[in-house]
N, C-alpha and C positions, 0 to 999 in steps of 0.2 A: 269302604264305600267305593264303587266302581267309577269309571269315567262318567262325568267330566272332572271329578275331584281327584282321581288317581289314574295311573296307567297300569295295565296288566303286564308285568315285566319279568324277564329272566335276569336275575341279579346274582352278583357275587356277595357273599356275606363274611368271607374270611380269606385274607390274602394268602394264608398258609394252605388253603384249599382253593386256589384261584381259578381252577378250571371246573369247579363244582357249582353249577348254576341252579338256583331255586326259583320257582315261579311264584311271584307274590305281587300284590298291589303296592305301588309307591306313589307318594303325593306329586301332583302337578302344581305349579305355581298358580296364583290367581289369574284368571283370564282378564286381559286388558284390551284396550281399544285397538292396539296395533298388532294383536296376536292372531296367529293362524293355528288351528288345531288340525293335525294330520293323522289320518288312519294309516299306519305304516304297512307297506306292502313288501319292502325289501330293505336290507341294510348290509352294506359291505363290512367286512371284518378287517380292521386296520391294525398294523403292528402297534400303533399307539394304544389300542385296547389292551394288548398283551402287556406292554410296558407298564400300563396303569395298574392292572389287576394283580400283577406279580410284584408290584412295588419296585420295579426295576429302575425307575427314574428317581427313587429315593424320596418321593413325595407321599405324605400321609393322605390317604383317600377316605372319603366318607362312605360308610357302609350302612345299609346295603346299597350297592351301586349297580346300575344298569348301564353298560357301555354301548358303543355304537354311534358313529357320527358320519356315516355315509348313507343317508336315509332318503328313501323315495316312497311316497304314498299319495293319498288323495286328501285334498283340503275338504274338511267336513264342517268347519265352523270358522268364520272370519269376523274380526272386530270391525266396528264402524269406520275406523280410519284406514283400513286396508285398501290399497289400490292395486289394480292389475292382477289380482287373484280372485277367483270366484269359487264357490262351493262346487266340488266335482273335479277341479283342475288337478292334474298330476304335478306334484311339486316335490322339491328336494331340500334337504338341509345338510350342511357340511359340519365342520368341526367347531364353528362358532355360532352361537345362537342369540347373542345380544352384545350391545356396546352402548356407550352413552350417546353417541352420534352428535355430540356437541363440541368435543375437544378438537384441537388443531389437527391431530392425526386423522380423526374421522372426517373432518371437513376437507382434508387433502386426499381422500380416498385411500386412507391407510387405517381403516377401522380394524383391520386385523392386528394392528399394533396399539389399539386403544388401551390406556391404562386401566379402564373399567370394563374391559371385555368380559363376557361370560362364555365359558366353554359349553359345548352341547351336553356334556355329562360331567358330573363330579364337581361342579362349581356352585357357589352359593349366590342365590338371588338376594336383593335387598331385604326381602321378608324372611330370609333364612331357609327358604325351600332350596333343596339341592336339585340341580338340573340332572335329568335322567335321559339316557340315550335310546338308540333305536332297536335294541333287542327287546322290543316292547310293542304293545298294541297301539299306543298313541304318543305323539310328542306335541308340545306346545311351543311355538317359535314366533319370534318377532318377524314382522313382514319383511324387513330389510335383509334378513338372513334366510329367507324362504325364496326358492327359485323355481320358476316354471321349467319343466323338462320338455325339450323339443320332441315333437311327435315321432321324429325319425329315430330316436334313441330307445333301445330296449331297456326296460327297467333294471333288470339284473346286471346288464353291462354298464349302464350309466351310473349306478349307485357308487361304485368305487371312485368315479371321477370327482365326487363331491368333496373328498379329502385328498386322497392320493393323487388324483389327476390335477387338482388345483395346486397342490403343494409343489408339484413338478412344473406346472405351466407358468406359475407366477414368476419364478426366477428366470425361466427361459425368456419370457417377455421383457422383464426388467433389465436383463443383461444383453438383450438385443439379438436373440436367435432369429436367423432369417437368411436369405440368399447372401452368399459371400462369406458367411461365418462357418467356422469349424468348431463343433461342439462335441465334447466327450461326455457320455453318461457313465458314471462309475457305479457298477452294481446293476444287475438285471433281475430285480425282484418286483414287488408290487409297485413301489415308487419308480424304479428304474425303467420298467417297461412303458410306463406313461411318459417318462422323460424322452425315450426314443420315439414313441408314436407322435408326440406333440412337437418335438424338435424337427422331425422329418416333415410333419404337416406344415410347419412354419417356414420350411424351405432351407434349413441349415444342413450343411454336410455333417452327418451325425456318425459318431463312432461309439462303440461300447468298450469299456475297460472292465475286466472281470477276472476273478481267480478261478472261474469254473469253465473249462474248455467246452464242456458239453452244452453250453448255452449259445454257442456260436450260431448254429442253424436258426434258432429262434430269433436272435438279434438281427440276422440278415433278412429273415421273413418280415420283420417289423420295419425294414427299410434302412438299417444301418449300413454304412459304406464298408466298414471293416470292424474286426473284433480283435481286441488286444488282450492277451492272456498274461496276467501278472505273475503266474507261477514260473514263467520262463526266465532264465538268468538274463540279467541286464535288459529286461523287457522294455524299459523306458528309452533306451539309447536311440532307436530309430525314430522316436517320436518327439525328440527335443524341439521346443519352440514351435509346436504345431497348433495347439488349440487356443481359441479365443477365451474359452472358459470351460471348466469341468463342473458338472452337477454331480455331487457325491450323494448317492442315495443309499449307500451302505450303512449299516449300524455296527460295523466292526472296525471303525476308523482308529480305535485305540491300538490296533495291531498293525497299522500301516507304517511304512517308512515314507512319511509324507514328502520329504525332499525329492524322491523319485517322481511323484505325481506333479509336484511343482515344476520339475524340469521340463515337462511336456507342454507347459503353458507358453504362449507368446509373451513378449515383454508387456508387463502390466496386466497380465491375465488374471483371472479370478478362479479360485478353488472354492466353490460354493456348496455348503452342506444343507441337505434337507433330511438326511438320515441321521438320527440322533442316537448314539450308543449309550448303553447303561454306564459305561466306564469313562473316565476322563481321557481326553486326547493325549497322545504321547508328548513327552517333553520336547519343545522346539526352541531353537535359538533364533534370534532375530536374523542372523546370517543365513538361515535356511530360505528366507524369502528373497535375498539379494540377487542370486544368479539370474532370475527372470523378472525381478521387481514386482513379484506377484502379490496378490491379496488373498486372504481367507475370510469367509463370511458365512452367514446362515440366514434363513428366513422362516417365517411363520405363515403357513397356509397362503392365502391370497385375498384380494378384495372382491367386492361385488362386481365391478366391471370386468375383472379378469375371469370370474366364474361365468358370467354371461357370455363373454367372448369365447371361452373354452368350450362351453356347451354348444354354442353356435358352430364353432369350427368342427367339433366332433360330428355334429349332425350333417353339415354340408359336405365334409370329406369322408363320411361313412367310417369314422374311426371307431374301432371296436376294442374294448378292453378284453384281455385274456382272463376269463373268469370261470371258476368252478362253483356251481351252486350247491348249497346244503340246506335241507329243510330245517326251519326253525323248531327247536325243542331243547330241552336240557341236554340231551345227547348231542344234538347238532351243534349247539354252542360250544360244548366241551371239545368235540372233535375239531372244530374250526380253530379255536384258540391254541389248542395243544399242537396242531400241525403247523400253525404259524410260528409258535415258540420253537419248535424243533426244526423249522424250515424243511418240513416233510413233503418234498415234491410239490410245492405250491406253484402253480403256473397260471396266473401270477397273483390273482386275488380270489378270495372267497366272498360270495354274497349269500346271505341268509334269505330264504324265500318261503313261499307258501304260508304266509301269515294268516290268510283266511281259514286255513285248515285248523289253525290253533285258536284263533280269536273269533272266527265267524265274520260275516259281513258287518262292517261297522259304518254307521252313518251319523 
């Protein structure tokens, strides 16, 4: 049975064949008073999608599964309790689609750490329905996790901001990026390029640390003050005690000599992770933190105020994601996830587009 009971989706049915997508209907949860139904127009392709469908993070996933949590489309149905969104509005959904909104974390604007949160795909609702993502015709989202997209932002460019952008923006804000701060972005990929763009937009003196010398020109175009290549011998020496904090967006941290990176932090600086590798971090001694008195941490996406602030900042400062678009199809989904997996010249995000060609006009 088609929408509104189901969404027409491109799904993975076997993690051993993780890049083979099949088109089929999958159930949507029961429509409730706080819900917004969205006809999807575009969806960014996140590294999380690939980690999930390959089983890279070691978690069992429900199959069939439609991934995608950088979703922009049109609101086509709204529940009676929905405020601030009307039918026809261009709206977006990121990596979280629900939370209890009553716990202490939610009341403190930390709903992204709610113990009862529901991810946009692959999570179970109380009724047992599995949430399904944006490689599909429709998504059904709680109003609190549905965001109006500013008119100034292009749909294909804005979509990746809803997860990758927010994931980078939230720790920049919480760690105090701004004038007078020196911030290093480690890794210049999908997350990292947002880290640079938003760190610069917030007024911080921004640097890029990378093992890829060929990315220097791109980093400088994004506004970075300098580019530090970790392939060079004793690369960290000139940068000791320089950075207020490092945002690590790389997913190869298991291969890093972390004390080198810690040495570039100011006293009591922070090495903050938003890129999550498939493998464990390298063994560390407590003594590795002592030379700079530094800290290591990580974060999970961001909250609603940060999302709204980030989108507003992007609109006002004309911040543009570096995006390559791919038409939605079995072939397009396969190409996108395989290239992300191989890191095949991705500069720096993919967005799946032209949904109307597949699903027709939806209302």
